C-alpha positions in Angstrom: 0.0 0.0 0.0 2.9 2.3 0.6 3.6 2.3 -3.4 0.2 3.4 -4.1 0.2 6.3 -1.7 3.6 7.3 -2.9 2.3 7.5 -6.5 -0.7 9.5 -5.6 1.5 12.1 -3.7 3.6 12.4 -6.7 0.6 12.9 -9.0 -0.8 15.8 -6.7 2.6 17.4 -6.4 3.0 17.7 -10.2 -0.6 19.2 -10.6 0.3 21.9 -7.8 3.5 23.0 -9.8 1.6 24.0 -13.0 1.3 27.8 -12.9 -1.0 28.3 -16.1 1.8 29.9 -18.3 0.1 28.8 -21.5 -2.9 31.0 -20.7 -0.9 34.0 -19.9 1.2 33.7 -23.1 -1.8 33.3 -25.2 -3.6 36.3 -23.7 -0.4 38.4 -24.3 -0.4 37.3 -28.1 -4.1 37.9 -28.4 -3.4 41.5 -27.1 -0.7 42.2 -29.5 -2.7 40.9 -32.5 -5.4 43.1 -31.4 -3.3 46.2 -31.2 -1.9 45.5 -34.7 -5.4 45.0 -36.1 -6.5 48.3 -34.6 -3.5 50.1 -35.9 -4.0 48.8 -39.5 -7.8 49.8 -39.2 -7.0 53.3 -38.2 -4.5 53.6 -41.0 -7.2 52.4 -43.5 -9.7 54.8 -42.2 -7.3 57.7 -42.6 -6.4 56.8 -46.1 -10.1 56.5 -46.9 -10.7 60.1 -45.5 -7.7 61.5 -47.4 -8.8 60.0 -50.7 -12.4 61.4 -50.1 -11.1 64.8 -49.4 -8.8 64.7 -52.5 -11.8 63.6 -54.5 -13.8 66.6 -53.2 -11.0 69.0 -53.9 -10.7 67.8 -57.5 -14.4 68.2 -58.0 -14.1 71.7 -56.8 -11.1 72.5 -58.9 -12.9 71.2 -62.1 -16.0 73.2 -61.3 -13.8 76.4 -60.8 -12.1 75.7 -64.1 -15.5 75.3 -65.8 -16.5 78.6 -64.5 -13.2 80.3 -65.6 -13.7 78.9 -69.1 -17.4 80.2 -69.0 -15.9 83.8 -68.2 -13.5 83.5 -71.1 -16.4 82.5 -73.5 -18.5 85.3 -72.2 -15.5 87.9 -73.1 -15.1 86.4 -76.6 -18.7 86.3 -77.4 -20.0 89.5 -75.6 -17.2 91.8 -74.6 -18.5 94.4 -72.1 -18.6 98.0 -73.5 -19.1 99.4 -70.0 -18.1 98.2 -66.7 -20.9 98.8 -64.1 -19.0 97.7 -61.0 -22.0 95.3 -60.3 -23.5 92.0 -61.5 -20.2 90.3 -62.2 -18.4 93.1 -64.1 -15.9 95.3 -62.2 -13.0 97.5 -62.6 -9.8 96.0 -61.0 -9.9 95.8 -57.3 -13.2 97.7 -57.0 -14.5 97.6 -53.4 -17.8 96.3 -54.5 -16.4 93.0 -56.1 -17.0 89.7 -54.3 -14.4 88.8 -51.8 -13.9 85.1 -51.9 -10.4 84.7 -50.2 -11.1 86.4 -46.9 -13.3 85.2 -43.8 -16.5 85.8 -45.8 -15.5 83.1 -48.2 -18.6 81.0 -47.1 -20.9 83.8 -48.1 -22.8 83.7 -51.1 -21.3 86.1 -53.6 -23.5 88.8 -54.7 -22.6 90.3 -58.1 -21.1 87.2 -59.4 -22.1 85.1 -62.5 -23.3 81.5 -61.8 -22.3 78.8 -64.3 -25.3 77.8 -66.5 -26.1 75.0 -67.3 -25.1 73.9 -63.8 -23.0 70.8 -62.9 -24.7 67.8 -61.4 -22.1 66.5 -59.2 -21.3 69.5 -57.0 -23.0 71.0 -53.8 -23.2 74.6 -55.3 -22.8 75.8 -58.6 -19.6 77.6 -59.5 -19.5 81.3 -59.8 -17.2 83.8 -61.5 -16.6 87.5 -61.9 -14.7 89.5 -64.3 -12.4 92.7 -63.6 -11.2 94.9 -66.3 -7.5 95.4 -65.7 -7.0 98.1 -68.3 -7.0 99.1 -72.0 -3.8 99.3 -74.1 -4.4 102.6 -76.0 -4.3 102.2 -79.8 -0.7 102.4 -81.3 1.1 101.2 -78.4 3.8 98.8 -79.1 3.1 95.5 -77.4 5.5 93.7 -79.5 8.7 95.1 -81.0 7.9 97.4 -83.9 4.2 96.5 -84.0 1.6 99.0 -83.3 -1.7 97.3 -82.0 -5.2 98.5 -81.9 -6.7 99.0 -78.3 -6.7 95.7 -76.4 -8.5 95.2 -73.2 -7.1 92.9 -70.4 -9.4 91.2 -67.9 -8.9 89.2 -64.7 -11.5 86.4 -64.4 -11.8 84.9 -60.9 -13.8 81.7 -60.3 -15.0 79.7 -57.3 -15.9 76.1 -57.5 -17.4 73.8 -54.9 -17.0 70.1 -54.5 -19.2 67.4 -53.2 -19.6 69.5 -49.9 -19.5 73.2 -49.2 -16.4 72.9 -47.2 -14.4 72.1 -50.4 -13.8 75.4 -52.2 -11.3 76.2 -54.8 -10.6 79.7 -56.2 -8.8 80.1 -59.5 -8.0 83.3 -61.5 -6.6 84.0 -64.9 -5.8 87.1 -67.0 -7.5 87.3 -70.4 -6.6 89.4 -73.4 -9.5 90.1 -75.6 -8.6 91.2 -79.1 
């Protein structure tokens, strides 16, 4: 009977020496894998936001470019005889022209042309206004030895919106009307 009791004591002694290290190691591994997965998910969400913002900005830029081209078409087809300093036609840096670059950038611009026909994929339709920079008097040499007839120079400023009103692009060009 002594040998049976001795074997039983040895068995119980081995059970008491186990500390559960496999459980602790597996929990630590699970924690590390979870942290890696969360980091990868955050990176993916950030990249998704960046690409959506870039898409919005590109929409706004294309809308502003469309309005800029509409302003150029307007000057080619119907050049203004007089500048009224209202309704989208201004002398250069006139105080009544729309201000799209300052804090009032979100305010609707009174006195600007709106692109027609409108664009379907933008939050608001693009707008533009035209400023006359000046007129080159007749006979002034603009190229070596060549007298030119009077030529008007205009600055066209256009504002486009993307998929949201928060994405705004303002572009400007100088146009010479012959």
